[in-house]
C-alpha positions, -999 to 999 in steps of 0.1 A, spaced: -63 -165 -425 -95 -176 -443 -94 -210 -426 -90 -193 -392 -120 -171 -399 -142 -201 -409 -131 -220 -378 -139 -189 -356 -173 -184 -373 -181 -221 -368 -170 -220 -332 -191 -189 -325 -222 -205 -342 -218 -236 -320 -214 -216 -288 -246 -197 -298 -265 -229 -303 -253 -244 -271 -264 -213 -253 -299 -217 -266 -300 -254 -257 -310 -249 -220 -339 -227 -231 -354 -253 -253 -349 -281 -228 -366 -260 -201 -396 -254 -223 -399 -292 -230 -394 -301 -194 -422 -277 -182 -451 -299 -172 -484 -292 -190 -515 -285 -169 -536 -315 -178 -566 -301 -160 -565 -269 -180 -562 -289 -212 -592 -311 -203 -612 -280 -193 -605 -263 -225 -615 -293 -245 -647 -298 -225 -656 -261 -228 -650 -262 -265 -674 -292 -268 -701 -275 -247 -697 -243 -267 -702 -262 -300 -733 -280 -287 -749 -251 -268 -734 -220 -285 -723 -205 -252 -717 -167 -250 -683 -154 -238 -697 -146 -204 -712 -180 -200 -679 -196 -210 -660 -176 -184 -685 -186 -157 -684 -223 -167 -647 -226 -171 -638 -227 -134 -666 -252 -127 -653 -276 -154 -617 -271 -141 -627 -281 -106 -646 -311 -118 -617 -323 -139 -593 -318 -110 -615 -336 -86 -620 -365 -110 -583 -368 -117 -574 -367 -80 -600 -394 -72 -589 -416 -101 -553 -415 -88 -564 -427 -54 -554 -463 -52 -574 -469 -20 -608 -466 -38 -622 -495 -58 -632 -492 -94 -669 -493 -85 -665 -466 -60 -645 -445 -85 -672 -449 -110 -699 -439 -85 -679 -409 -72 -672 -397 -108 -709 -397 -116 -715 -378 -83 -688 -352 -91 -702 -348 -127 -738 -344 -114 -727 -317 -89 -709 -298 -117 -739 -300 -140 -761 -287 -112 -738 -256 -110 -736 -251 -147 -774 -253 -154 -783 -220 -138 -758 -203 -162 -777 -216 -192 -808 -203 -210 -839 -225 -213 -831 -233 -249 -795 -243 -240 -808 -265 -212 -831 -283 -236 -801 -288 -260 -780 -300 -232 -806 -325 -220 -811 -338 -256 -773 -341 -261 -768 -360 -229 -796 -384 -237 -781 -391 -272 -746 -396 -256 -760 -420 -230 -776 -441 -257 -744 -444 -277 -724 -475 -270 -689 -468 -256 -663 -469 -284 -633 -490 -279 -600 -475 -289 -585 -491 -320 
């Protein structure tokens, strides 16, 4: 009797675990929105450099999202040469910055300009 109860309990536990398996697989299979992740990281960086207000962050977020989406789409286009991609990326970034700047205060604009100049002077780091 005790052996049957243990077997029944084990079987029920296994059925319960198997019932949960599709839920965990569905969560793992769900694609992550890379553009949203990139946007969040860039916004976090801008916030740390410029001390953006919540209102400014909400105004800038869609601008950064569109920029990231445009750059990713352009990079995936195999018809465009590397040189054209680089030039187009600079163009997309410049257009985004032109939209962002009116949202910033004069002090934030100055910080942004200084930060961009410092970033431009740093040599690109190679991944290890």
